[in-house]
N, C-alpha and C positions, 0 to 999 in steps of 0.2 A: 533356372538360375538359383543357386544356393542362397538361402537367407542368412543375413548377418545376425549374430546373436548380440543383443544389447546387454551391456553390463553397467553397473555403477549407477550414477545419477540419471543417465538416459533411460534406464529401465525402471526408474522410480525407486531404486534401492538406496543403498548407503553411499555417501561420498566420503572421500578421504581428505582430511585437512593436512596442512603442511607438517604437523607433528605426528602423522600417521594414526591419529585417533579418528574413528568414524563419526560422521555427523549424520544425524537423522534428518532427512529433508522434510518429512511431514510431521512437524511438531504441532502440539495442540494450538488451535487458533481461537482467538476471542470471537465470541458469537453474540450478537444482540438480536433479541426478538421480543415481541409484545411490548409491555410498558417500558422495559429497559431500552428498547430500540427507540421508542418515542422520545424519551428523556435524552438519550444520546444524540439523536438527530437534532432536537431542539437546541441543545447546548452548542453543537457545531454550527447551526444556523445563526445563533446569536454571535458567536465568535467571528464568523464570516462577515456578518453585517457590521460589527464594530471595527474589524480590521479594514474593511473596504472604506468605511467612513474616514479613516486616517489618510487615505489617498483619493480624495474626491476628483482630482483632475484626470485621472486615468479612467477611460471607459471600462464599464463593468466586464465586458467579454475579454478585453486584454488583461485585466487584473486577474480574472479567473484562470486564463492561460498561464500566467506567471506563477500562480499558487498551486494549481492542480493539473494533473494529467487526466483528461476526461476520456473515457471509453476504453474498451479492452485493447484496441490496437495501440493507442498512445501509451497506456500503462505498460504493455508488453515491450514497446520500443524503448521506453525509459529504463525499464529493468534490464533489458539486454545490453544497453550502453553502460550500465553500472558495472564496475569491476566485480568479479565473483569474490565471495568472502572466503577466507581461508581458515575458518573455524573460530574466529574471535567475535565477540559481541561488539557491534558498532553502535555507538550512541547517536542520537539525532544530530548533535553538534559535529560529529565526525563525518556525517554524510555530506556536509558542505565542504567541498575541497576544490582546489584549483588544479589545473593540469600541470604537468612537469615543465611545460614551456612558460608557465606563468600567465597563460591566456585566461579567458573567461572560465568561471567555475563550471564543472560538469554538473548536470542535473541529477540529483539523487532523491529517492522517495523515502519518506519517513514511515509511511504506512499505506496500505491499500484497503479501501472499502469496496467489497464486492458482494453483489446480490446473487441469489439463485436465478438461473435462467434456463430456458428451454430452447434449443438443445444444449445439453450440459457441456458438449465439447467446445463451446465458445470460451469457457473459462476454465476448462480442465487443466490447462498448463500453468495457470497462475500460482497455485500453491507451491509447486516444486520450484518454479522460477523465483518466486519471492523468498522462499526458504534458502535458496542458494545465494541470495544477496543479503540475507538477514534482515529482510523487510517484513514486518508483521502484516498478516492478512486478516482483516476484521470482516467476518461474515455478517451480512445483513439478511435475516430471514423474516420475511413477512408474506407468507403464502405466495401469491403471485404479484404482489405489489412492491417488492423490494426495489426493482429498478425505477419505479415511479417515485418512490420516496427518496432515492439517491438523486434522481433528476431534479427534484424540488430544491435540494440543497444549492444547486448551482443554476437554478432557473432554466432548466431544460425539461423537455417532456419526459425522457427516460435516460438513465445511465446505468449500465450493468457494472461498471467498475470506475472508481475514482481513485487516482493516486495522489496522495498529499505530499507535495514537494517540500523538502527540508529547507525552509527559508527563514526560520527563526521568528515566525509570526505567532499571534495569539492562538491560531488554529493548531499550530505545531505544539504549543505548550499544552493545550487541552488534550491532544492525542497522546502526548507523553504522559500526562497525569492518568489518563484512562488506561494506558498500557501498563504503567507502573502499578496501578491499583489492581488490575487483573493478575499480574504476576504475583503480587502480595497475597491475593486470595488463593491462587493455585498452590503457593508454597506453604500456606497456613493449614 
């Protein structure tokens, strides 16, 4: 049986935007490790606790499900349901949108926190999928404890990937500041 040749985004190459300018799918990703990782995770933990304190009536697990996509499967599912980007930068406020029918808003991710894992094929698809939706992927590198540290954020044993839903919360504001700060450092 002849094999099909993959081209474009499916082959991990370039994608075309609507104005025929190529988009590089694998852009530099913010990466946290060492002391920077500890500070970053502590600040996220503080924001999670303060945001949860504002909604004490809602059980913790339900609140987490509203704010985050937890696990590789759920992050992938949310990314696949987001419309593909056509070459324009989307701000976190634009990720919150309603359907054409005026129904409930579709879920969009502001950013993804992903740790190294073994086997690597579990998360190999996330960088290309996130880039096609203009969702930044923040790598968490902590030898073999990255998934444990991400799990601590949401009071689980481990989490290989956590998608931060664009809900306009204090966590979203923190992530926006971190990403803007990283962009400023890269441009300088």
